[in-house]
N, C-alpha and C positions, 0 to 999 in steps of 0.2 A: 485421480487428482488428488481428490480428500487423500487418500494415504499420503500420497507425497506434501500436502501440505500440514497433516498430523506431524511428519517427520521434521519439517521445518519450524512449526511451532516449537517440537521440544527439542532440536538445535539452538534456535536463537534466545530461547530461556535459560540454555547456560553459557551465552553471552555475557560478560560485562558490558553493556551499556551503557555511555554516560547521559543522564536526562536534560532534557532541554534542546535537544537538535536531531536532524536526521544524520544517522549514520550510512554510510556504504560499505556494505562487506562481502569479499569473497564467498560464495558458499562453498560447503565442503564436496568432493569429487563425486561422491551418492547423490548430491540434488543439483547440481553446475549445471543441467541441462534442462532446467524448470524457467530460466531466463535466457532473456538473448545475447546476456553477456557473462554468465554465470554469477552475476551479483545481484545482491539485495538490498534494498533501501530499507531502513530499520530505525524506528523512534521507543523510546522506553518514556511514557508520560508521567507525570507527578503521581496519577492514582493506579498505576504499578502497571496497569496495559501496556505491551509490546504492538504496535502495529506498522505493519509491512508491506511493500511493494515489491510485486515481481515484473516486471516490464518484460513484455512478452515478444513486443515488435516495437522497433524505434525507426521513424522516418525521417521527413521532410523537416528541417527546422527543430529537430527534437520531440515532435508531436509522439506520442506514444500509445499503447495498448498494454494492459497489464492487469493483474490481478492485485488486488489489496484487501488486504485481513489484517483484523487486532485479534488478540486473546481474551477480550470479552466485547460484548455489543457496543456498536458505537453511541456516544450520548444523542441526543435532539436536537442540541444546538450543534452540532458537527454536520447536522445535513442543510444543505442553503438551495436556495434558487432563486433566480433572476425572474423579474416581469417580461422578460424580453422573449419568453417561448422557451428557453435554452432548457437542456436536460438539467434535475437537478443534480449539485456535487459536494464532494465530501469537502469540509474544510476542518482543520485542524490546525488553529492560530496557533502561529509561531512556528511552525513547523513546515518552512518554505515547499518543499516539495509536494508535502499533503496538503495545501490549502485550497486547490482546486483539480481536483481529480472527479471529471465526469462520469456519474453511474451508467453504463451501460445496461448493467442488468443486475441482480443480488439473488447469488444463493441462501443467506437467511442474513440475522441482523449485523454480522460479522464480516463476512465474507464477500466480496464487490467486483464484477470486470468492470475495469474503467478505462476511462481516456484520458488524455491531455492533447487539447488540441491547439494551437498559438493563433490558426485562423489565419 
């Protein structure tokens, strides 16, 4: 999978992504099997990072499991937690889909297995 992530990052770095929003983009044929629907969700942040979400499984009410990664480590303020004991989550303010990604596990400072659960 790590080799595939490198290929995704190389591919997305060549895409002209408008800053300020999350884009839904069809993956090239060689990478289409990495997500449940052959698409990736990508954002080009003002600091130059590109953050990406591959949804691996989508279930009831749009809940999903996936892989979130950025071209550089997340900032400390992009990690959130609540006092109710829920898992910590990633929150990149102003980027809708990237504002509540619960962390299942971390591979390093820029690659996370995540989920979203509407409850």
